[in-house]
N, C-alpha and C positions, 0 to 999 in steps of 0.2 A: 338661919341662913336664908337669904332671899335670892331666888333664881328667876331669870327671864326665859320663858319657853316660847320659841317662835315656830309658827307653822304656816305653811303656804297651802291654802285651800282653794281649789279651782275646779273648773269644768273642762274635761278633755274635749268635749264637743265644741264649745265656744272658744276655748283658749283663754278665757277670762279667769282671773283669780284675784285673791287678796291675801296679803301677808299679815298675820295677826300675831301680836305678842301678848302673852299672859304673864303676870308677875305672881309668883307663889312664895309663900313663907313656909319653910320647913323647920319644924321643931322636933324635939325628941318624941313628942306625943302625937303630933298631927301634921297634916299638910293643909294649908288654907290658901285659897285663891284670893289675891289682893285686888286684881283687876275687877271692875264692876260693870263692864259693858257686855251685853248679850251677843251671841253669835247671830248674824243676820244673813240668812241664806240668799235673800234677794240681791245682795251685793255681787253675787257671782252668776246669777241666772241671766 
C-alpha cells in the first residue's frame, strides 16, 4: 500500500510555513519512504 502523508511545518513567529507531502510504501515487513527530497529548514526561516 502506498500512502501520502502531508504535514504543514511553519514558524509561529513569522507566520511563514510550507506544506510537504511524503509518499511511503507500507508492506507486511517494513515502511519505506519513497520521496527523496530532504527537509529544508531555511524554507520557513
